[in-house]
N, C-alpha and C positions, 0 to 999 in steps of 0.2 A: 505493498499501498503505499503509495508517494505522502510525503507530509506535504502540507498546502501552508505555506507563508504568508504572514498578512505584514503585508510592507508601509502601510495607510501611514503607520507611527511616523515615521520619517518626515511627512509632513508635519511632525509639531515644531521640528528642530530647523524647518526650511528660515522661518523667521532671521534664527539665529547664524543660520551658513551664509544670510544672504547682508546680514549683519556683519559679519567676520570679510564677507567678499567686498563690500562697500567701507571698512576703516582700517583691511590690511592688507589685500591682496591687491587691490587698484593704485593705491600709492604704491607698492610692492614692484607694480610692473611700469608706473610711472618713472620708477628712480632706473632704473633699467632701461628705459628708454631713452631717459637722458643721457644714463652713464656710456652709453657710444654715439654720440652726438655731441658735437658743437654748437652750442646754443649762442646766437650773437644780439636773438628778439625774438618775440613769438613767430614771425614769419620770416627767418631767416639761420638756421640750422644743417649740419653738413656732417656725416656719417664720419664718424675717426674708428668704427672696432674698435679694436681691445687698446688704445692706442692712451688712453685715460689710467687706465688697471695699471700698464706698464710703468707709465710715468708716477705714478701712486707710488706702488710697490719699490720704484729707486728712488722715491723721497725721502734723503737723510733725514727731516725734521721729522717726517711721520713716523720713521722707524724708530728715531727715540723716543718719539712719544709713547708708540706701542712696547716698546720695554720696561718705559716710566709706570706705562697702567699694568703692566705686568706681576712689576715687582709691588704696584699700590696694590693690585689685587691680592696677590699669595701673602702678603701679609696680611692684610687684613683676615684675611680665611686663618691664618696661625694663631692670631691671636683670638679672634672671637669664636670660634667652633671651641678650643678649650674653656675659655672661660666660662662662655655661654652654660658650656656642662655642668662646670662646678660652680656656678651660681643658682641653677636648676635644680643641684641637689643637696644644695643646703637652704633649701627656699622651704620655708612651713607646709606642709601638708594636710592641717585642718585651722578650724577656728577661725578667727577673727584676724591673728594675726596674717592667714592664706590670703586673705583679702585684702587687705593694707599692702602687705609686699607687694599682690599681684597688679596693683592700681600704682605702685611707685616703681615699679618696671617699666608699666607700660609706657607711663607717660613722656618718656625721648620718642617713644615713635610715633606720637600723636602731634611732634612739631613737625611744620611744614621746612621743608629741606630748606630753601632758601633764607628760611628766618632760623633755623640752625646753623648756618655761615655767618649772620649777622651776631648769634650770642655767642659765638665762639671769636668774633673780629674784636669786640668790645671787650671779653673773656680776658684776651691777648694783649690787649693796650698795656704798655707801660704804663701811662699814666693815671686810669683810670677802671683799668680790666683789674680783675684781680689775681690771676695768675700772673701776666706780663709783671704787674706789679712786684708780689712777693718771687718771682724768679731775680727781678733786679736785685731786691733787697738781699737775698741771698748771696750777691754778686757774679753773678750769670748774665753776659749782655745779651738777653733773651732780645727775638727781634725778628720776624718772618717776614719782613720785606730785607732784609737785608741778607740773611744767613739761610740759604739751601733747607741744612738741615735741621733748624729749626720752621720752617714751613712744612718741609715734610713730617716733623717728629708731630705738628700738631694737628695736621691734617687727616694722621694714621689715630690718634687720641680723639678729634671732633667722630672720625668711623665707628671707632670701637666703641665710645659714648652712645652713639646715635644708634647702632644698629647690634649690637650685643645680645639687646633685652630681645631681639625676635628671636635667635638662637634660643634664647634662656626659656624663653616661652614656648617653642616648639617643643624641646628636651622635657621641660615641666609636663608639657600634655603628655608626653610620650613615658613620662617614667609613672605618671599616675593611670595609665592605661596597665601596667603590668598588675599580676593578680597578686594577691596576697600569701598566698597559697606556696607563692617561689620563695618568698622572705621567710615562710613559715620553716620551710623545706632547707633552707639555707641556715636557721637556728639551729634544728636539729642538727643539722652536720658540722656545727662550729666555724662555720664558712667565715674567712677575715670577710673586710669590707672590701679590700681590694679584689675579694674570688667575687662577691658579690657586684660590684659594679665590672668586673671584666666579665662575669660567665652568664649575669642575670640583666644588668640593668644595661649595657653598652648594646648586645646584641638585638635587645626590643625598641634601642635607638636608633636602629640604624632607618628606619627607614624614614622619619623626621629628618633624619642629618641628612638623607639625601636633597629632601626638600631643601630644607636651610643652606645646604653647600651650595645647591643650583641656583636658589634665588640669591643668596649675597654676592657667588660672584658674577651673576646677570649685573645687577645692581653698580657692584662697584667698580665693573666693567666700563656702567655708559654714566657714571657719577661726572654728575657737570655742577650744581646748584652751589653744591656747599664749597668746596674751592674757590668756584668761580668767585664766589663773595666773598671769600675768607684773604685770598691772596691775590687773585685776579691773574692767575697762571705762573706770577712770579716766588721768590725773585728771577727775571731773567722767565726762561722759560721751566725752571724745574720743576714748577707744577702744575705744566699747560698738558692735561690730560687726552685723549683721542677725542674725547666730545667736545671740548673747548677748540681743539684744533678743528673736527670736522664742522660748527657753528661757524667758527672766524672764514672757513672759506667760502661755505656754501649761504650766506650771510652777510659777514664782511666785505669780503672781494668776488660775490655775485660768481662766483666759479664753479658754475652749475653740473659741468660735465664730468671734470676732475672729483667734485665733493659726490656726485651722485656714485661715482666708480669706488669712492673710497667707503661712502654709506654701507656696499653692497660687502666689500671687503670685511670692514667692521663685522657684520654683520654674521658673515662666514665665521670669522675666528671666533666669534661668542658661540658659533653654532658648535663649533669643531669641539673646543674646549668644553665645555659644557658637556658634551656628548660624552667626553674624554672622561669626565670626573666620575659621571653618571654609570659608565662603564667599569670602569677601577670600584666603588666603590660597591656596586652590586658583584662584580668578581669576588671580593675580601667577604661579604656575604655568604653566597655560597661557602667559601672555604671553609668558614666557621662551621656552616651546616652542614660541611661533609667533614669535618674533624669529631664534631657532636655524633652524625652517626657512627 
């Protein structure tokens, strides 16, 4: 007997597919169209093929921006993921303390990105900012407008303050989903805290960590507002990331063809690295499951 499939349910998601096509696919095709043309005005354009892609890949300034972007993203991930797990482990599990801590941890996530940059710009000023004034009183010549090291350290610290709560909340939700029976069995076996974390908590956090790492990498790789407001890309170009370079090229210089080509390269880099992260984490999870089996 042949089974009859009812595909009418696809009509329910048709509005969403149309919305995605309008908001994502059509603009993407427009960018692809611009990336293979030299656009002078609305009526004057010439086909260039892959010329803009070759030019962008060989541009030293953009190559430096790519290296800075990778350095920034990997640094904040290396700090925020372990720190977020640690915060989640010490957060209260029940009572009013749990609610209060959840509110406090969530607060940085509610602040708009450009406001975060403004807050830290004031916070790091040597005349009225608590951080800038305090470091100068301690004898350190802190100045984010003159020292690339100070600018980098401040941007990383700002990002850690702003986005570690996301990792902490994801890990907290993962920890709360672990049944008490696992902990009871661990107590019976007299397992140490490290053993509980390594063999019970960490494996159960794998799925939320996949989400957290992918979200944080994608956002950190596209960061724009916070460093732009805080340092403007300086001193020099030491904190000029890919998003700022692309914005300057597309809006400031009106180079539509090169900026379209580079935006596609930018998108493919994010897609490729995200796939690598996802594959690596899932392979680690499979290896752990095979060892347990």
